[in-house]
C-alpha positions in Angstrom: 301.1 158.0 270.6 299.2 155.5 268.4 298.4 155.6 264.7 294.8 156.2 265.7 295.8 159.3 267.7 297.7 160.7 264.7 294.7 160.0 262.4 292.5 161.9 264.9 294.9 164.8 264.9 294.7 164.9 261.1 290.9 164.6 261.2 290.6 167.5 263.6 293.0 169.6 261.5 291.0 169.0 258.4 287.7 169.8 260.1 289.2 173.0 261.5 289.8 174.2 258.0 286.1 173.8 257.0 283.6 176.6 257.4 281.9 174.9 260.4 285.2 174.6 262.3 285.8 172.9 265.5 283.6 172.8 268.6 285.1 173.9 272.0 285.4 170.2 273.0 287.1 169.3 269.7 289.6 172.2 270.2 290.4 170.9 273.7 290.9 167.4 272.3 293.1 168.8 269.5 295.3 170.6 272.0 295.6 167.6 274.2 296.5 165.3 271.3 299.0 167.8 269.9 300.6 168.1 273.3 300.9 164.3 273.6 302.4 164.1 270.1 305.0 166.7 270.9 305.9 164.9 274.1 306.3 161.7 272.2 308.6 163.3 269.6 310.7 164.9 272.4 311.0 161.5 274.2 311.9 159.7 271.0 314.6 162.3 270.2 316.0 162.2 273.7 316.3 158.4 273.5 318.2 158.6 270.3 320.5 161.3 271.5 321.2 159.4 274.7 322.6 156.5 272.7 325.2 158.5 270.6 328.8 157.5 271.0 331.7 159.3 269.2 334.9 157.6 268.3 337.9 159.9 268.9 340.9 160.0 266.5 342.9 157.9 269.0 340.3 155.1 268.8 338.6 155.7 272.2 334.8 155.9 272.3 333.1 158.7 274.2 329.5 158.1 275.4 327.9 161.5 275.1 325.2 160.7 277.7 327.8 160.0 280.3 329.8 163.0 279.3 326.7 165.2 279.6 325.9 163.8 283.1 329.4 164.4 284.3 329.4 168.0 283.1 325.9 169.0 284.1 325.0 166.4 286.7 321.7 165.4 285.0 
């Protein structure tokens, strides 16, 4: 997702609030861009969560990604 894509999402949103609204093609474009944006956010969050490590009171470090994979096999 580029800055240009985000700007386009905002342009389409603003146009949707005007009396003329969006054309059918613009509505499709808006839906596709929103979907790509949400996928980007999800992937970013997953990447951040995959790097979390927790230090236990005894000093050991637990990698949550490995713990999750051991528990759920994903």
